[in-house]
C-alpha positions in Angstrom: -26.5 141.0 45.3 -24.5 138.7 43.1 -26.2 135.3 42.7 -24.6 132.0 43.4 -26.3 128.7 43.1 -26.9 126.8 46.4 -26.8 123.1 46.4 -26.7 121.1 49.6 -25.1 117.9 48.2 -22.7 119.4 45.7 -19.4 121.0 46.5 -18.3 123.4 43.9 -15.2 125.7 43.8 -15.9 128.9 42.0 -13.3 131.4 40.9 -15.0 134.8 41.1 -12.9 137.9 40.4 -13.4 140.8 42.9 -14.1 143.2 40.1 -16.7 140.9 38.7 -18.4 140.5 42.1 -18.3 144.3 42.5 -19.9 145.0 39.1 -22.8 142.7 40.0 -23.5 144.6 43.2 -26.0 147.5 43.2 -25.4 150.9 44.8 -26.8 150.0 48.2 -24.8 146.8 48.3 -21.6 148.7 47.4 -22.3 151.1 50.3 -22.8 148.2 52.7 -19.6 146.6 51.5 -17.7 149.9 52.0 -19.2 150.3 55.5 -18.0 146.8 56.4 -14.5 147.5 55.1 -14.2 150.7 57.0 -15.5 148.9 60.1 -12.8 146.3 59.7 -10.1 148.9 59.2 -9.7 148.6 55.4 -11.3 151.8 54.3 -10.9 155.4 54.9 -13.7 156.6 57.2 -14.8 160.1 58.2 -12.7 160.0 61.4 -9.5 158.7 59.9 -6.8 161.3 60.5 -4.9 162.7 57.4 -6.6 160.2 55.0 -4.7 157.2 56.4 -6.6 153.9 56.9 -6.2 152.1 60.2 -4.7 149.0 58.5 -1.9 151.2 57.0 -1.2 152.6 60.4 -1.3 149.2 62.1 1.1 147.8 59.4 3.6 150.6 60.0 3.4 150.1 63.8 4.0 146.4 63.3 7.1 147.0 61.2 8.5 149.4 63.9 7.8 146.9 66.6 9.4 144.0 64.7 12.5 146.1 63.9 12.8 147.8 67.3 16.5 146.6 67.7 17.4 148.2 64.4 16.2 151.7 65.4 18.7 154.3 66.4 18.4 156.0 69.8 17.2 159.1 68.1 14.4 157.2 66.3 13.4 155.5 69.5 13.3 158.8 71.4 11.2 160.3 68.7 8.6 157.5 68.8 8.5 157.7 72.6 8.1 161.5 72.5 5.3 161.2 69.9 3.5 158.5 72.1 3.7 160.8 75.2 1.5 163.3 73.5 -1.4 161.0 74.1 
């Protein structure tokens, strides 16, 4: 795991690039990070339909919800029809 000094009485701001952090991780740590990201909805897991991540889906649904009043009747009907499948 990447190493960071621990001092109780000293407050230090460190600017660590994500790629730098990633490069310091070993294979099992990278797998653990990937599993955490998938669990939080940021990765593409085995059960993700059509290769879409859940955060991408959630973002799209949020945009539709925020812009509900801008949708045409046809678009609204299509969304409702899609939702009724489930």
